[in-house]
C-alpha positions in Angstrom: -13.6 16.7 -8.5 -11.4 19.7 -7.8 -8.7 17.6 -6.2 -8.4 15.5 -9.3 -7.8 18.6 -11.4 -5.2 19.8 -8.9 -3.4 16.4 -9.1 -3.4 16.5 -12.9 -2.0 20.0 -12.7 0.9 18.9 -10.4 1.4 15.8 -12.7 1.8 18.2 -15.7 4.5 20.1 -13.9 6.4 17.0 -13.1 6.0 15.7 -16.7 7.4 19.0 -18.0 10.3 18.8 -15.5 11.2 15.2 -16.5 10.6 15.6 -20.2 7.4 13.5 -20.8 4.9 14.3 -23.5 2.4 11.8 -22.2 1.9 9.1 -19.6 0.0 5.8 -20.1 -1.0 4.5 -16.7 -2.3 1.0 -16.1 -1.5 0.5 -12.4 -4.9 0.8 -10.6 -3.5 3.0 -7.8 -2.0 5.5 -10.2 -5.2 5.6 -12.3 -7.3 6.0 -9.2 -5.2 8.9 -7.9 -5.6 10.9 -11.1 -9.1 9.9 -12.3 -11.0 8.3 -9.4 -11.2 5.0 -11.2 -8.6 2.3 -11.0 -10.0 -0.8 -12.6 -8.0 -3.5 -14.2 -7.9 -4.1 -18.0 -7.9 -0.4 -18.6 -5.5 2.5 -19.0 -5.4 6.3 -18.6 -3.4 8.6 -20.9 -2.4 12.0 -19.5 -0.9 14.6 -21.8 1.5 17.4 -21.0 -1.4 19.8 -21.6 -3.4 18.1 -18.9 -5.9 16.2 -21.0 -6.9 12.9 -19.5 -8.2 10.1 -21.7 -9.2 6.5 -20.7 -9.4 3.3 -22.6 -11.7 0.7 -21.0 -13.6 -2.5 -21.9 -16.6 -1.6 -24.1 -18.9 -3.0 -21.3 -17.5 -0.5 -18.8 -17.8 2.8 -20.6 -20.9 4.1 -18.8 -19.7 2.9 -15.4 -16.4 4.7 -15.9 -18.1 7.9 -17.0 -20.1 7.8 -13.8 -17.0 7.4 -11.6 -14.0 8.9 -13.3 -12.6 12.3 -14.0 -11.6 12.1 -17.7 -12.0 14.3 -20.8 -12.3 11.3 -23.1 -13.4 7.7 -22.6 -13.2 5.1 -25.3 -14.0 1.4 -25.3 -12.4 -1.6 -26.8 -13.6 -5.2 -27.4 -10.3 -7.1 -27.1 -6.5 -6.7 -26.9 -6.2 -5.6 -30.6 -8.9 -3.0 -29.9 -6.9 -1.8 -26.9 -3.8 -1.3 -29.1 -5.8 0.6 -31.7 -7.4 2.8 -29.0 -3.9 3.8 -27.8 -2.9 4.7 -31.4 -6.2 6.7 -31.7 -5.3 8.9 -28.7 -1.7 9.5 -29.9 -3.2 10.7 -33.2 -6.0 12.7 -31.5 -3.5 14.6 -29.3 -1.0 15.0 -32.1 1.9 13.3 -30.2 4.2 12.1 -32.9 7.6 12.3 -31.1 9.0 12.8 -27.7 8.6 10.5 -24.6 5.8 8.6 -23.1 5.9 7.3 -19.6 5.0 3.7 -18.8 5.0 1.9 -15.4 7.7 -0.5 -16.2 7.9 -1.8 -12.6 4.2 -2.8 -12.8 3.7 -4.0 -16.4 4.9 -7.5 -17.3 6.7 -7.8 -20.6 3.8 -9.0 -22.7 1.5 -6.1 -21.5 4.3 -3.6 -21.9 4.7 -4.8 -25.4 1.0 -3.9 -26.2 1.7 -0.3 -25.4 4.9 -0.1 -27.3 3.6 -2.1 -30.3 4.2 -0.4 -33.7 0.4 -0.2 -34.1 0.0 1.6 -30.8 2.9 3.9 -30.2 4.4 6.2 -32.9 7.9 5.1 -33.9 9.5 8.4 -32.8 7.9 8.3 -29.3 10.4 6.9 -26.8 8.9 4.8 -24.0 10.4 5.5 -20.5 9.7 4.4 -17.0 7.5 6.8 -15.1 7.3 4.7 -11.9 9.3 7.2 -9.8 7.4 10.2 -11.1 4.0 8.8 -10.0 5.4 7.7 -6.6 6.8 11.2 -6.0 3.4 12.7 -7.0 1.5 10.5 -4.5 4.1 10.8 -1.7 2.7 13.8 0.2 -1.0 13.1 1.2 -3.7 15.8 1.0 -5.5 16.4 4.2 -8.6 14.7 2.8 -6.5 11.6 2.0 -5.3 11.4 5.6 -8.9 11.7 6.7 -9.8 8.8 4.4 -6.9 6.8 5.8 -8.1 7.5 9.3 -11.5 6.1 8.4 -9.7 3.0 7.0 -7.8 2.8 10.3 -11.1 2.8 12.2 -12.4 0.0 10.0 -9.2 -1.9 10.7 -9.8 -1.6 14.4 -13.3 -3.0 14.0 -11.9 -5.9 12.1 -9.2 -6.4 14.8 -11.7 -6.4 17.5 -13.7 -9.1 15.7 -10.6 -11.2 15.0 -9.3 -11.0 18.6 -12.7 -12.0 19.9 -12.6 -15.1 17.7 -9.2 -16.3 19.0 -9.4 -19.4 21.2 -8.2 -23.0 21.0 -10.0 -25.1 18.3 -10.7 -22.1 16.0 -8.8 -22.0 12.7 -6.7 -19.2 11.3 -9.2 -19.0 8.5 -12.1 -18.6 10.9 -10.3 -15.6 12.6 -9.7 -14.1 9.2 -13.3 -14.5 8.1 -14.5 -12.8 11.3 -12.2 -9.8 10.6 -13.0 -9.5 6.9 -16.8 -9.8 7.5 -16.7 -7.1 10.2 -14.6 -4.8 8.0 -16.9 -5.3 5.1 -19.9 -4.5 7.3 -18.0 -1.3 8.4 -17.4 -0.1 4.8 -14.3 -1.9 3.5 -14.7 -2.7 -0.2 -11.4 -4.5 -0.6 -8.3 -5.8 1.3 -4.6 -6.0 0.5 -4.8 -9.5 2.0 -5.5 -10.3 5.7 -2.8 -12.2 7.4 -3.5 -14.5 10.4 -0.9 -17.0 11.6 -0.7 -19.0 14.8 1.7 -21.1 16.9 4.9 -21.9 14.9 3.5 -20.0 11.9 3.9 -16.7 13.7 7.6 -17.2 12.8 7.0 -16.5 9.1 7.0 -13.1 7.5 3.8 -13.3 5.5 1.4 -15.5 7.4 -1.5 -16.1 5.0 -4.3 -17.9 6.9 -4.6 -21.6 6.7 -7.0 -24.2 8.2 -4.6 -24.8 11.1 -6.5 -24.8 14.4 -5.3 -22.6 17.2 -3.9 -24.6 20.1 -3.9 -23.7 23.8 -1.3 -21.0 24.6 -0.5 -20.3 20.9 0.6 -16.9 19.9 -1.7 -15.5 17.1 -0.5 -12.7 14.8 -3.2 -10.7 13.0 -2.3 -8.2 10.3 -5.2 -6.3 8.6 -5.2 -3.9 5.5 -8.7 -2.8 4.7 -9.4 -0.5 1.7 -12.1 2.1 2.5 -13.1 4.8 0.0 -10.0 3.9 -2.0 -7.5 4.2 0.8 -5.8 1.6 3.1 -4.5 1.3 6.6 -2.2 -1.2 8.2 -2.8 -2.7 11.7 -1.1 -5.7 13.3 -1.4 -7.1 16.7 -0.2 -10.3 18.4 -2.3 -12.0 21.1 -2.0 -15.2 23.0 -4.7 -17.9 23.2 -3.9 -18.6 26.8 -0.8 -17.9 28.8 2.4 -16.7 27.1 5.8 -18.0 28.2 8.2 -15.6 30.0 10.3 -15.5 26.8 7.3 -14.6 24.7 6.2 -11.9 27.1 9.7 -10.5 27.2 10.0 -10.4 23.4 6.6 -8.9 23.1 7.4 -6.1 25.6 10.7 -5.4 23.8 8.8 -5.1 20.5 6.2 -2.7 21.9 8.9 -0.6 23.4 10.9 -0.5 20.1 7.7 0.3 18.2 6.6 3.1 20.5 10.1 4.6 20.7 10.4 4.7 17.0 6.9 6.1 16.4 7.9 8.9 18.9 10.7 9.9 16.5 8.4 10.4 13.5 8.3 14.0 12.3 9.0 16.0 9.2 12.6 15.7 8.1 13.4 12.4 9.7 15.0 9.7 7.6 13.6 6.2 7.0 17.0 4.8 7.8 17.1 6.7 11.1 13.8 5.1 12.1 14.9 1.6 10.9 18.2 1.8 12.8 16.4 2.9 16.0 13.9 0.1 15.9 16.4 -2.6 14.9 18.9 -1.1 17.4 16.6 -1.7 20.3 16.0 -5.3 19.2 19.8 -5.9 18.9 20.5 -4.4 22.3 18.0 -6.7 23.8 19.7 -9.8 22.2 17.4 -10.3 19.3 19.7 -9.2 16.5 19.5 -12.7 14.9 15.7 -12.6 15.0 15.1 -9.6 12.7 13.8 -10.1 9.1 13.1 -7.2 6.8 12.7 -3.4 7.1 10.3 -2.2 9.8 8.8 0.6 7.8 7.0 1.3 4.5 4.8 3.9 3.0 1.0 3.5 2.8 -1.9 5.2 1.0 -4.0 4.0 -1.9 -1.8 0.9 -1.7 -1.0 -0.8 1.6 2.7 -0.7 0.6 3.9 2.2 -1.5 6.5 5.0 -1.4 8.3 6.0 0.7 10.1 2.6 0.8 13.4 1.7 2.4 16.3 1.7 0.0 16.3 -2.1 -0.7 12.6 -2.3 -1.1 12.6 0.8 -3.3 15.1 -0.8 -5.6 13.0 -4.0 -5.7 9.9 -2.0 -6.7 11.6 0.2 -9.2 11.4 3.3 -7.0 14.0 5.9 -5.9 15.6 5.8 -2.5 13.4 7.7 0.0 14.1 11.3 0.8 13.8 12.7 4.4 10.1 12.2 5.2 8.0 15.2 4.3 5.0 16.4 6.3 1.8 14.4 5.4 3.6 11.4 4.1 2.1 8.3 5.8 4.0 5.2 6.9 3.3 1.9 8.6 5.7 1.3 11.5 6.3 -2.3 12.6 6.6 -4.2 9.3 9.2 -6.6 10.6 8.7 -9.0 13.4 11.0 -10.8 15.9 11.1 -14.3 14.5 12.7 -16.5 17.1 12.3 -19.9 15.3 9.6 -21.5 17.4 7.4 -18.4 17.3 7.3 -14.7 16.5 5.8 -11.4 17.7 4.9 -8.2 15.8 2.8 -5.1 16.3 2.2 -2.4 13.6 0.5 0.9 13.3 -0.2 3.5 10.6 1.4 6.9 11.2 1.1 10.3 9.4 4.2 12.5 9.4 3.4 15.7 11.4 5.5 18.8 11.3 6.5 18.4 14.9 5.7 14.8 15.6 3.7 11.6 14.8 0.0 11.5 14.0 -1.0 7.9 14.8 -4.0 6.9 12.7 -4.6 3.4 14.0 -6.0 2.9 17.5 -6.4 -0.5 19.0 -5.1 -1.7 22.4 -1.9 -3.6 22.7 -2.8 -6.7 24.8 -0.8 -9.9 24.5 -3.3 -11.8 26.7 -7.0 -11.6 26.1 -7.8 -10.8 29.8 -5.6 -7.7 29.9 
């Protein structure tokens, strides 16, 4: 539990720096980071003094006490009870004015309204967005977090092996996904940030959620896995062919692998996200694939499969700040964009920790376009 105390201590320092008297966290990843429990329909309040209180459904109190690091846990029966529980903690901690942080990038307006309701928040307490504060707090991973992500990467490789073994004509995308998910569950995954499997012309789309489409002879199949193991995720994508790829497909695949490996080799403390993106996209463009790029090729990963650091456009979309030069022990996924040619696409992706002098690649699975390689 010591690491939770250390995180709360660092959180207190950032709260003082940014002028927060309390935070109310409802985003599961942020709650999990500070308390060890990130269930939905709950919240955690953190005060500037470092007190942590949680409000949870009445049915969940004992379960939360078993799992969470919190000084106080209270239950509520419904939404009105939740509002009253928030008011109770404001009163208990004597917070009558100042600023409370809420995750405005996460909370939809109706739920945001519950925490700013006159019966919940004191009138003289200003509600401000604490999204960037929490992302900054979680940006640099502890050594134990990287070890947990390495374990998630090992589970992703087990899932990928099962998925690739299932690829053949007549098998559906859904069947391939089921094989991957089952193998990862058996290996210790307790959740997934979705598993993507697309085939044939569907490899040309950015987010290939599996369908009942059956793989055809010589189809490309794109498999993208994100298991959650012990609370942490990894990101692994591979493209394989159910038969013999065309020369154009082989060429595009080789270009992608070259760009990915060249970009991963640049990863070290102090490198900029834009530098990595420009390098990877630059190789695609030099090879004549400038019109086949969609989206940034890199994003952060940790408790969530997509979190800070995020490229500038993604950061704006998610209510985050633009990324700083990458610090040691931040973790990124490289290969988030594919080459989408129209008839088909190719993509490979790996999870990489930022080392002081170079990359630490956490995912380990062979790159093999054809199944007999």
